[in-house]
C-alpha positions in Angstrom: -27.1 24.6 -53.3 -23.9 26.8 -53.3 -21.5 25.5 -51.5 -19.8 28.3 -49.1 -16.8 29.5 -49.5 -14.5 29.4 -46.6 -11.4 30.4 -45.1 -8.8 29.0 -43.3 -6.7 30.3 -40.5 -3.7 28.4 -39.8 -2.1 26.3 -42.1 0.6 24.4 -40.1 0.8 21.1 -38.7 -3.4 20.1 -38.4 -4.6 23.1 -40.5 -2.4 22.3 -43.8 -3.9 19.0 -44.3 -7.0 19.9 -43.5 -7.3 22.6 -45.6 -6.1 20.0 -49.0 -9.1 17.6 -47.4 -11.9 20.4 -48.1 -9.9 21.5 -51.5 -9.9 18.4 -52.4 -13.8 17.7 -52.1 -14.6 21.1 -53.4 -14.7 23.7 -51.8 -13.2 26.8 -52.2 -10.6 28.2 -49.6 -8.5 31.0 -49.3 -5.4 30.7 -46.4 -4.1 33.6 -44.5 -1.4 32.7 -42.7 1.2 34.1 -39.9 3.6 32.9 -42.0 3.4 33.5 -44.8 5.6 30.8 -46.9 3.1 28.1 -45.1 -0.2 29.3 -46.9 1.7 29.8 -50.7 2.3 26.1 -50.5 -1.2 25.5 -50.4 -1.6 26.9 -54.1 -1.0 24.3 -55.6 -3.6 22.1 -53.7 -5.9 25.4 -55.5 -6.3 27.2 -52.7 -6.3 31.3 -52.9 -3.5 32.5 -50.5 -4.7 36.0 -49.5 -2.5 38.6 -47.9 -3.9 40.1 -44.9 -7.0 39.0 -42.7 -8.9 42.0 -43.8 -8.8 40.4 -47.6 -9.9 36.5 -46.2 -13.0 37.7 -44.3 -14.8 39.7 -47.3 -13.9 36.6 -49.9 -15.6 33.8 -47.5 -18.8 32.5 -45.5 -17.2 30.6 -43.1 -14.3 31.1 -41.5 -12.2 28.8 -39.8 -9.6 29.2 -37.6 -6.4 25.6 -36.4 -4.2 28.1 -33.8 -1.4 27.8 -31.6 -2.7 29.0 -28.6 -5.9 31.1 -26.8 -3.5 34.5 -27.4 -2.5 33.2 -30.6 -6.1 33.3 -31.9 -7.1 36.2 -29.8 -4.5 38.4 -31.3 -6.3 37.5 -34.6 -9.5 37.2 -34.0 -9.5 40.6 -32.0 -6.0 42.0 -32.7 -5.2 44.8 -35.1 -7.0 44.9 -37.9 -8.6 41.2 -36.9 -11.7 38.7 -37.8 -13.7 40.8 -36.0 -12.8 44.0 -37.4 -14.4 42.6 -41.3 -17.0 39.5 -39.8 -20.3 40.1 -40.7 -23.7 38.6 -38.8 -24.1 36.2 -41.7 -20.4 34.6 -41.7 -19.1 31.4 -38.7 -16.2 31.1 -37.6 -15.3 27.6 -36.0 -12.4 27.6 -34.5 -10.5 24.1 -34.4 -7.7 25.1 -31.9 -7.3 23.1 -28.4 -7.9 26.8 -26.6 -8.7 27.6 -22.9 -13.0 27.1 -22.3 -13.5 29.9 -20.2 -11.2 32.1 -22.7 -13.8 31.0 -25.2 -17.1 32.0 -23.9 -15.6 35.1 -23.5 -14.3 35.7 -27.2 -17.4 34.6 -28.9 -20.2 36.5 -27.0 -17.5 39.7 -27.9 -17.2 38.7 -31.3 -21.5 38.4 -31.9 -21.0 42.2 -30.1 -18.7 43.1 -32.0 -19.9 42.0 -36.1 -22.7 39.5 -35.2 -20.0 36.8 -35.9 -21.3 33.6 -34.7 -18.6 31.4 -32.3 -18.3 27.4 -33.1 -16.0 25.5 -31.0 -14.4 22.6 -32.7 -11.0 21.1 -31.5 -10.0 17.9 -32.0 -8.0 14.6 -31.9 -6.2 12.3 -34.3 -2.8 14.1 -34.8 -1.6 14.8 -37.9 -2.3 11.5 -39.6 -6.2 12.0 -38.9 -5.7 15.3 -40.3 -4.9 13.9 -43.7 -6.9 10.7 -44.2 -9.9 12.7 -42.6 -10.5 10.9 -39.5 -10.9 13.6 -36.2 -12.4 13.0 -34.0 -14.5 16.3 -33.3 -16.0 17.5 -30.0 -18.6 20.9 -30.9 -19.9 22.9 -29.0 -22.2 26.2 -30.0 -25.9 26.7 -31.2 -27.6 23.7 -32.7 -28.5 25.8 -35.6 -24.9 26.3 -36.1 -23.5 22.8 -35.2 -25.8 21.2 -38.1 -25.7 24.1 -40.5 -21.4 22.9 -40.6 -22.2 19.2 -40.9 -21.4 19.4 -44.5 -17.9 21.2 -44.2 -16.4 19.0 -41.1 -17.8 15.6 -43.4 -14.3 15.7 -44.6 -12.4 16.3 -42.0 -13.8 14.4 -39.4 -15.8 10.5 -38.7 -17.4 11.6 -35.7 -18.5 14.9 -34.6 -20.0 15.5 -31.7 -21.8 18.5 -30.4 -21.4 18.7 -26.4 -23.6 21.4 -25.0 -23.4 25.3 -25.9 -19.4 27.8 -27.0 -16.7 26.7 -24.6 -18.0 22.7 -24.4 -16.0 21.7 -27.0 -13.4 23.3 -25.4 -14.2 21.2 -22.3 -13.9 17.8 -24.3 -10.3 19.0 -25.5 -9.3 19.2 -21.8 -10.8 15.9 -20.9 -9.1 14.2 -24.2 -6.1 16.0 -23.3 -6.0 14.7 -19.1 -6.2 10.8 -19.9 -3.2 12.0 -23.0 -1.3 13.9 -21.2 -1.0 11.5 -18.3 -0.7 8.6 -20.7 2.7 9.8 -22.0 3.6 10.4 -18.4 3.4 7.4 -16.8 4.0 5.1 -20.7 8.0 6.6 -20.6 8.5 6.3 -16.9 6.7 2.0 -17.6 9.6 2.3 -20.3 12.5 3.1 -18.3 11.1 0.9 -15.6 11.1 -2.3 -18.5 14.1 -1.1 -19.7 16.4 -1.5 -15.9 14.4 -4.3 -15.6 16.2 -6.4 -18.5 13.2 -6.5 -21.0 13.2 -5.7 -24.4 11.0 -2.2 -24.1 10.5 -3.2 -28.2 8.6 -5.3 -27.7 6.2 -3.4 -25.3 3.3 -2.7 -28.1 3.4 -6.2 -29.0 3.2 -8.0 -25.6 -0.2 -5.8 -24.6 -1.7 -4.9 -27.3 -5.3 -5.3 -26.8 -5.1 -5.4 -22.9 -6.6 -2.8 -20.9 -2.9 -1.1 -21.4 -3.3 -0.2 -25.1 -4.4 2.0 -26.4 -3.2 4.9 -29.6 -0.5 7.2 -27.4 0.5 3.7 -26.1 1.3 2.2 -30.0 2.8 5.9 -30.9 4.9 6.5 -27.9 5.9 3.6 -26.3 8.1 2.4 -30.2 9.4 5.6 -30.5 10.6 5.8 -26.5 12.4 2.4 -26.6 14.2 2.9 -30.0 14.9 6.5 -29.1 13.2 8.2 -32.3 12.7 11.2 -32.4 13.0 12.2 -35.5 10.0 14.3 -37.2 7.1 15.0 -34.2 4.3 15.2 -35.0 2.8 17.3 -32.2 5.1 18.7 -29.6 5.9 18.4 -25.9 4.9 22.1 -25.1 1.7 22.0 -27.0 0.0 18.4 -24.7 2.1 20.9 -21.4 -0.6 23.6 -22.4 -3.2 21.5 -23.1 -2.6 20.0 -19.7 -2.3 23.9 -18.0 -5.8 24.5 -19.0 -7.4 21.2 -18.0 -6.1 22.5 -13.9 -7.6 25.2 -15.0 -10.1 24.6 -15.7 -10.9 22.1 -12.3 -10.3 26.2 -10.6 -12.8 27.2 -11.7 -15.2 24.2 -11.8 -14.2 23.5 -8.2 -12.9 19.5 -9.6 -10.0 18.6 -9.0 -7.3 17.0 -11.3 -3.8 16.2 -9.2 -2.7 13.7 -12.2 -3.2 16.2 -14.5 -1.3 18.7 -12.7 1.6 16.6 -11.9 1.9 15.2 -15.6 2.3 18.6 -16.3 4.6 19.7 -13.2 6.4 16.6 -14.6 6.5 18.2 -18.6 7.0 21.6 -17.4 11.0 20.7 -15.9 11.2 18.4 -19.1 10.2 21.9 -21.4 12.8 23.9 -19.0 15.4 20.9 -20.3 15.2 22.3 -23.9 13.0 19.8 -24.9 9.4 22.0 -25.5 9.8 21.9 -28.8 10.6 17.9 -29.0 8.4 15.5 -29.0 6.8 13.9 -25.6 8.4 10.5 -26.3 11.2 12.5 -25.5 10.3 12.3 -22.1 12.3 8.6 -21.2 15.2 10.7 -21.2 13.4 12.4 -18.0 14.3 8.2 -16.1 16.8 6.6 -18.4 19.6 7.0 -15.9 22.4 9.5 -16.4 26.0 8.9 -17.2 27.9 9.0 -13.9 25.2 7.1 -11.7 24.9 4.1 -9.9 
């Protein structure tokens, strides 16, 4: 059976390694990026870097998105000369982005009515390392037949794909994931600062608490970076985590489900982002708790 031709839009921190994984698995992948240089860099790996969305959509069977936020997804799909203007009923769109669940459901209906393409929301967790090693955890929303049809495409990218329900369910699940991650990031910064203020060597916290109830992937990633004030080469950005927490609060309002912890974590991160840290590592949250010069 002939392998489907793949298109990838959004070749940034996550999209680029995901594209390389697909190429290494033998898939034919064409790419387009709003910043052309990022797409061009994948040519050496075997990708075809195309000059427009229209060229890309005409050239593929399955289109994959990995974009910054809901607004960017809407622009790429429904903007002037976007995906919806060129899509075909035989094509599927897989959105790996973390987007608003309600908007995702609207996008799926709008795309189907416009050109017949089917939408699968498939946000991911695992970060850049997961994208590079093909160990991402994926949570998918869509029709069962569509999820089944794309399983082979997701195998090079993921350790696990869980079908959570109809379109939008994947995004709700990702929101749940980010509520835990965001609240952990906030309390980890609080915890490291407390250890330091109490005279404990915070660099030993990961060793001391590994394997206990407090252990987690965010704990193992953020704690040593906070303790060492190592904020170089961030694998993710504070603005992204803040965006996801804001989505959690909005989804809570829509579904009449309280989100007090996520709301507080979002406010703490918003204040920190306003101090110039939006584009920096969430580990910089520790700076919000450390004593400032001149403070007693």
